[in-house]
C-alpha positions in Angstrom: 124.6 122.1 67.7 123.4 123.7 70.9 125.1 122.2 74.2 123.6 122.6 77.3 125.8 125.0 79.8 126.5 122.5 82.1 128.6 121.4 79.3 129.7 124.1 77.9 131.0 125.2 81.7 131.3 121.8 83.1 132.2 121.9 87.2 135.7 122.5 88.1 137.2 119.4 89.7 139.0 119.8 92.3 142.7 121.2 92.5 143.9 119.1 95.1 143.1 116.3 97.3 143.9 117.0 101.2 146.1 115.0 103.2 143.3 113.0 105.1 141.2 112.3 102.3 143.8 110.8 100.6 145.0 108.8 104.1 141.1 107.7 104.1 141.3 106.3 100.4 144.2 104.7 101.0 143.3 103.1 104.4 139.4 102.0 102.8 141.3 100.4 99.7 143.7 98.2 102.5 141.0 97.3 104.5 138.9 96.0 101.9 141.8 94.2 100.6 142.6 92.6 103.9 138.7 91.8 104.4 138.8 89.8 101.6 141.9 87.4 102.5 141.1 87.0 105.6 137.7 85.9 104.9 139.2 83.3 102.8 141.6 82.5 105.5 139.2 82.2 108.0 135.6 81.3 106.4 132.8 81.2 108.3 131.7 78.3 110.5 127.7 77.6 109.8 127.3 75.6 113.4 128.9 78.2 115.5 126.9 80.6 113.6 123.7 79.4 113.8 124.7 78.3 117.5 125.5 82.7 118.1 122.1 83.4 116.4 119.9 81.1 118.6 121.7 82.7 122.0 121.0 86.0 120.5 117.6 85.4 119.6 116.9 83.6 123.3 117.5 87.5 124.8 114.6 89.2 125.5 116.5 92.4 124.5 116.6 91.4 121.0 113.5 89.9 120.4 112.0 92.8 121.7 113.4 94.9 119.4 113.5 92.0 116.1 110.2 93.2 114.5 108.8 96.4 113.4 105.2 97.7 113.3 103.6 100.8 110.9 100.3 101.5 109.0 100.0 102.3 105.9 96.6 102.6 103.2 94.8 101.8 106.2 96.5 97.9 106.5 99.4 97.3 109.2 102.7 96.3 108.1 104.9 94.3 110.2 108.2 92.6 109.4 111.9 92.2 111.2 113.9 95.1 112.0 117.2 96.7 111.3 118.3 95.9 114.7 117.6 92.1 114.3 119.4 92.1 110.6 122.6 93.9 112.4 123.0 91.3 114.9 122.2 88.7 112.4 124.5 90.2 110.4 127.3 89.8 112.7 126.6 85.9 114.2 126.8 85.4 110.1 130.5 86.5 109.9 132.4 87.8 107.3 129.7 90.2 106.2 130.2 94.3 106.0 127.6 96.4 105.4 126.9 100.3 105.9 125.2 103.5 104.5 127.1 106.2 102.4 125.6 109.7 102.0 127.3 110.3 98.5 126.2 113.6 98.0 124.0 116.2 99.4 122.2 118.9 97.8 121.3 122.0 99.7 120.2 124.1 96.8 117.5 121.2 95.8 116.9 120.0 99.0 117.4 116.1 99.0 120.4 113.8 99.6 122.3 111.0 97.5 122.5 108.0 99.4 123.6 104.5 98.9 123.2 101.6 101.8 125.2 98.0 101.0 126.0 94.8 102.5 128.7 92.6 101.4 129.5 88.8 102.0 133.2 88.9 101.3 133.7 85.2 101.6 131.2 84.3 98.8 132.0 88.0 97.6 127.8 88.4 97.5 127.1 92.1 97.8 123.7 94.2 97.6 123.6 97.6 96.8 120.9 100.5 96.6 121.1 104.0 95.8 118.6 106.5 96.4 117.2 110.0 97.0 116.2 111.4 100.2 114.3 114.5 100.2 115.3 117.5 102.8 111.7 117.2 104.3 109.3 115.5 106.7 106.1 114.8 106.7 103.7 116.1 109.1 99.5 116.6 109.9 99.7 119.5 108.3 101.6 119.0 105.5 105.5 118.3 104.6 107.6 120.2 106.5 111.0 121.7 104.6 114.4 120.6 106.8 117.4 123.0 107.1 118.6 122.0 110.6 121.9 119.7 110.4 120.3 117.8 112.7 117.6 116.9 111.5 118.5 116.0 108.1 121.2 113.8 109.3 118.3 112.2 111.0 115.9 112.0 108.2 119.3 110.5 106.1 120.2 108.1 109.1 116.3 106.9 109.5 115.8 106.4 105.5 119.1 104.7 104.8 118.0 102.2 107.6 115.2 100.7 106.0 117.9 100.0 103.2 120.6 99.0 105.3 118.0 95.9 106.8 116.9 95.0 103.0 120.7 94.8 101.5 121.7 92.4 104.7 118.3 90.4 104.1 119.2 89.8 100.9 122.4 88.7 101.7 122.0 86.1 104.4 120.6 82.7 103.8 116.6 82.9 103.9 116.8 79.5 106.4 118.8 81.2 108.9 117.0 84.4 109.2 113.4 83.1 109.0 115.0 80.8 112.0 115.6 84.2 113.6 112.3 85.6 113.1 110.1 82.4 115.0 113.2 82.1 118.0 112.5 85.9 118.8 108.7 85.2 118.4 109.0 82.0 120.9 110.9 84.1 123.2 108.3 87.2 123.9 106.1 84.7 124.1 107.7 83.0 126.8 108.4 86.7 128.5 111.5 85.7 130.0 109.6 83.2 132.2 107.6 85.9 133.9 104.1 84.4 134.4 101.3 85.6 132.1 99.4 87.2 134.4 101.9 89.7 135.4 103.0 90.1 132.1 99.5 91.4 131.1 99.4 93.3 134.2 102.2 94.9 133.1 101.3 95.4 129.4 98.2 97.0 130.9 100.7 99.3 132.9 102.5 100.1 129.9 100.1 101.3 127.9 98.2 103.2 130.4 101.5 105.2 130.3 101.2 106.0 126.4 97.1 107.1 127.1 95.8 103.7 126.1 93.2 102.3 128.5 93.0 98.6 129.0 89.5 98.6 127.4 90.4 99.6 123.9 93.2 96.9 124.2 90.7 94.4 124.7 88.2 95.8 122.4 91.5 95.6 119.6 92.0 91.5 120.7 88.9 91.0 120.9 88.8 89.5 124.4 89.0 90.2 127.8 92.3 90.5 129.6 92.1 87.7 131.8 92.1 85.6 128.7 94.5 87.1 126.6 97.5 84.7 125.8 101.2 84.8 125.1 101.0 85.6 121.7 98.4 88.5 122.4 100.9 89.9 124.8 104.1 89.2 122.1 102.4 91.6 119.7 101.0 94.2 122.5 105.2 94.4 123.3 106.0 94.7 119.3 103.2 97.3 118.7 104.3 99.3 122.4 107.8 99.6 120.9 106.4 100.6 117.7 104.6 103.3 119.3 107.2 104.7 121.4 109.6 104.8 118.4 106.8 106.6 116.5 106.3 104.6 113.9 103.0 104.1 114.3 100.6 106.3 116.4 98.3 104.4 119.1 95.0 106.1 117.2 95.8 104.0 114.6 96.5 100.6 116.6 93.8 101.5 118.9 91.1 103.5 117.3 88.8 105.2 120.0 85.1 103.9 120.1 82.9 106.2 118.0 79.8 106.9 118.9 76.7 106.7 116.2 74.0 109.2 115.7 71.7 106.4 116.8 73.3 105.9 119.6 72.8 109.3 120.4 69.6 110.1 119.8 69.4 106.3 122.6 70.9 108.3 124.7 68.7 112.0 124.5 65.3 109.7 124.7 66.4 107.4 127.4 67.7 111.0 129.5 64.4 113.0 129.0 62.4 109.7 129.8 63.8 109.1 133.1 63.0 112.8 134.4 59.8 113.2 136.1 57.3 114.7 134.4 56.5 117.7 135.9 60.3 118.6 135.7 61.0 118.0 131.7 61.4 121.0 129.7 58.4 122.8 128.8 55.9 121.1 131.4 56.0 124.4 133.2 57.8 122.0 136.9 61.1 123.0 138.7 64.1 122.0 136.8 
């Protein structure tokens, strides 16, 4: 029987383990054991966890970062962000989560990653192992990443989404849904700032990234004077998603398209407005 070369000549195993690695392995094992013991001796107080969650979601700083938004296949995808997931994990307590790079393969240009969340009190765990290619999609096509910092940022960005889903898979659904509702309410309230001032601030912020008020009005379907608290809260989510690169301004606020009929009508109106003697071909003065 013919065996593959890899089986005939397996990769050599490490001949020794460094002192730092050995210490880290021992520390990790002791940390896991200690976390389980502490969780059993000091179980979470659900009432206190809910109170902490409500206090956090009432803060504008968290509410503005609680949702993501991006475009896919012509539609908009939105949902709770990793920032909200991490804060809810802190409030819930006795929950560990993280992202680990298991292996980096520069020859094939990819990294093997693992995201996990673990409730050490109930021993409920969710994890996923996935491959992150060392490339970035650009308007001119995929770009291969070779710089160490670019690879690290790509791995972290891709891993954050898996960590978010792992945390939400562990947390009780009612806990997450109440947090989302409270963050939405906080965005609508705007920290007690009057609505007209919030509208003016939103218009000014979007003008800073090249989006005019008329494009926002077209998207919302009404003039700025008729915007509601819900409209302004949605604009806050859109603005943050644009500045973080999750979605582009053109995707959220498409520039007005001029049809051929409108061009012909404009040209006809301009010609009709000229004095007859000044029209092209009339022989009059231009």
